[in-house]
N, C-alpha and C positions, 0 to 999 in steps of 0.2 A: 503495499500497499507506498501510497507520495500521500504526500503532506494534501493536504486542503479535497482529498479523494472523500467521497462520498459513498460509503458500500450501506448492505441488511445488516442487522449482525436482530440474533433474537437472542434477551436479556433470559436466563436463565436462574440468577438468583439476585437474590437483592437483599444486602442485609445490612438498614441501614445501623445499626449499633459499631456489624464490626466496620461500617462504612469497604463491605466489602459487595461487587459488582462481579457475574459473571456474564461474560454473553459469550454466544461460536454461533460463527460465519457456517457454520459444516449445517445445524442442529434446519437453517432454513430451507437448504438442497430436502437434507432427509423428509421436509416435514413435506415436502414439495412429491417425491418421488413416493413419499409414503402416500398422500393423498391419491394422484394418478395412480396405482397401485388401483385403491381400496375400491378407484371409477371402472378399473378394468373391473376386478371386480365382478359388484356391479350388473354394469351389462355384460360378462358370463352369466352371471345366474341367470340375468333378463331372458340370452337365449338361447339357455339352457329352458326356463320356464315354458317361452313360445312355443319349446319347438316340442313337448311333452304334453301343450297340449292342442297342438298342432294334430298332434299323432293318437294324440286321444280321440278326438273329429273323427280323423278319418278311417279309428278303429270300430270307435261307434257308427255312420254309414251304411258303414262297412256290411253287404246285403246277407245276413243269416239265415240259414234253412230252416225250412219251419218241420212240423209237423205233417203238415200235409203238401211237402215235399219226399220225405221220407218214406211218406204209403204212397204215395209214384214210383219213385221207387223199388219197390221191397210189389209194387205190381209187375212191374218190366219185368224185375228177376224173378216170380214166380214164373210169367210167359214167357222169357226162357228158356227155364227152366224144366220148364213143360214144352216148348216146343223143342227140346234135346230128349225130353224123351218120349216122343213117338217121332223120333228117328228113324 
């Protein structure tokens, strides 16, 4: 640093009785990195939640077999077995 240069510092400790002041220049950068990491984590969580809700929506919209469909398949199976036995 040079004389009359302006920089940012974070006050870590301030003790008026002992006339002690502890400051940190690197703490500012550490906090910015931590905030960026938290924001990235929150974005990933939001994306994962959106993904899971989309998958759930697709699974819910998939056509499921009904008992009526199963009855038709059972009749078709019987018909094919009867045709096989008659030949």
